[in-house]
N, C-alpha and C positions, 0 to 999 in steps of 0.2 A: 426138568431143569436143563439149562444149556451148559456149554463148556466154561462159562464164566463163574460157575458155582463149584467150589471144592468142598466135598462133604467128608470129613475125617472119619465118621463112623460107617462109611460105605464098606470098609473092611474091618474085621475084628482086630482089636488091639487093646492095650491096657486102658485106653480111653473109656472103654465100656464100664470099667470099674469106677472110674471117676464120675461118669454120668449117673451110674446107679446110686452112688452116695449123694449126689446133688438132688436126685429125684425122690429118694426114699424119705417118706414123711417123718420117720423117726430120726434117722441119721442127720437129716438136714437141720434139725433143731439145735445142733451144736454149731453155733455161729462161727467159731474159729475154724472148724473143719470145713464148713461151707465156704468161707472166704478162701481158705487154702486150696480147695478144689477148683474154685473159679480161677485162682492164680495159675494152677497147674494147666488148666485148659488154655489160658492165655499164653503160656510158654509154648504149648504144642501148636497153637494157631500161628504164633509168631514165627516158629521154625518153618512151618509150611509156607508162609508168605515170604520169608527170607529167600526162598528159592527163586522168586520172581523179581528180585531187585537186581540192580546193576553192580557189577564187580570189576575190579582191575587188579593186576598183579602187583604185589609189594614184596620186596626182598626182606627176609628175616635171617638173622645170624644166630645159629645155635652154638653150643659149646664145641661142636665137631664140624661145623661147616655153614654153608648158606644155601637157601633155596627160595623160590618164589611161591607165595601163597596169594590166591585171589581174595581180596578184601572188599567190603562194601565201599562204593564210591562215596555215598552220602548216607547218613543216618536218616530214617524216616521221621515224620511228625506223627505222634500218636495222639488221637483225639477221642475222648470218651464223654458219654452223657451221664451227668451226675444224677443220683448218687450210686445207683446200682452198678455203674460201669467201673467203679474204682478198683475192686479186686481184680477184675479182668485186665484192666489197665496196668496194674502192678505186675501181673504175669508177663505182659509184653515188655515192660521195662527191665525185667530180669534178662530178657534176650537182647533187646536193643537198649543197652544201658546208657548210651550217650544221645538218645533221641530227644528232640524237642517235644513239648507237650502242649495240648490244648484241652479246654474243658467247656462244656455247654450244659446249662441247666434247662431241662425240658420235662414237662409233666402233663399228665392228663387232667383236665378239669371236666368233671362229669356234670351234665346238665339234667335233662329230663329222661327218665327211663334208661335205656341203654346208650343214649347219645353222649358223646364227649368231644371236647375240642382239645387240641394239644397246644400248650403255651410254652414259648421259649423266652426266658427272662434274663439270662446271663450268659456271657461268653468271655473267656480269657484265651487268646489265641496268638501264636506267633504268625509271621507272614508265611504263607504256604504256597505262593505262586511258584510253579515249576518244580515243586517238590513231591516226593512220594508221601502220601498221607494214608494212615491206617485209622479207620473210624471203628471204634469198638463199642459194642452194645450187647449185653448178655442175652436179652430176650427181644427178638424181632417178631412182634405179634402182627399188628396191622401194617407196620412200616411207616406210618404217618409221622410219628415223632422223629424218626431217623431222617425222613425226607425233609421235614421242616428244619431240623438241625443242620442238614447239609446246606440249605439255602442260607443259613447264618454263616456257615463255614466259608462259603465261597466269597463272602464280603472281604476276606483276607487274601484272596487270590485264587486262581484256578490251579488245582494240583496237576502235576505231570501224570501221575497215576494215582488212582483211588482204590483202596482196598477196604472192604467192609467185613468185620469179623464179629461173629456172634456165637453164643453157646447153643441156644435152641431158637429155631425160627419156625413159623407156620408156613405152609405152602403158599397161602394167600399173601402173607407178608413179603415173601421172596418175589412173587410175581409182581407185586406192587412196586418194590424197589427196582426191579428190572425194567419196569415201564418208566419210572420217574428218574432213575439215575442209571441209564443203560450202560454207561462207560465203566461202572464199578465192577470190580472182581470180588466175589463174595466167598468167604471162607466160614464154614460152620462145623460145629461138633455134631449137631443132630437137627433133623427136620421132622416136625410133627404135622399131621394132616389137619387136625381140627382147630377151628377158631370159634369161640363162643360169640353170642350176640353182643356181649359186653367187651369183646376184643381180647379175651384171654386164651392163651395157648393150652390145648388139651392133648395129651396128659400134662405136658409142661413140667413145671416144678413149683409153681406158686409165684409169689412176689419176691424176686431176687433181692431187691433193695431191703425189704423188711427182714428177709432171712439172713442177710449179711450184717445188718446194722440195727435191727429192732424196728418195731412198728412206728409209723409216722404219727 
């Protein structure tokens, strides 16, 4: 992985405990806990990405004086893929509470055997031209749905900076995104090596959307 990939689990932190609960096949059956854990990781990823945004000094008056504090020049646009991306998106909104938001509906349509195509059927998006955009997707498996969703995204303008944030990605998926969207800076909680013939991450955690909201 190159310098455009930030991996939060590269060093030990409390993130390990959150990932453990997300992956554990017993604990993850508690949907509320599962969603809350996705939100927590969203906050951690948002904090890391916030270090790469633009700031300018603003004066603040306290009861005892004044000082300058560097504040965000502009709030980013947060975009997520429905439905699995909603809890992660909520975590980002806890950090960037004045951000504009966009949503894209993309899903796998399985054909024969292990083959599938990705369909994108809906988008609700503000104008994003010249703005910082954070694209959140909890599971980056093959990277194909994210890349197709990005093609829909840029119909609303070219971002000034593009950040992609995920909970777990496969090595293959990250390599695909780096080829297709080379300008993106990628932030992840964890990277798993294996991707099955059906395009599922191993060991992964299962279907994030089903675990968060129930089976389709």
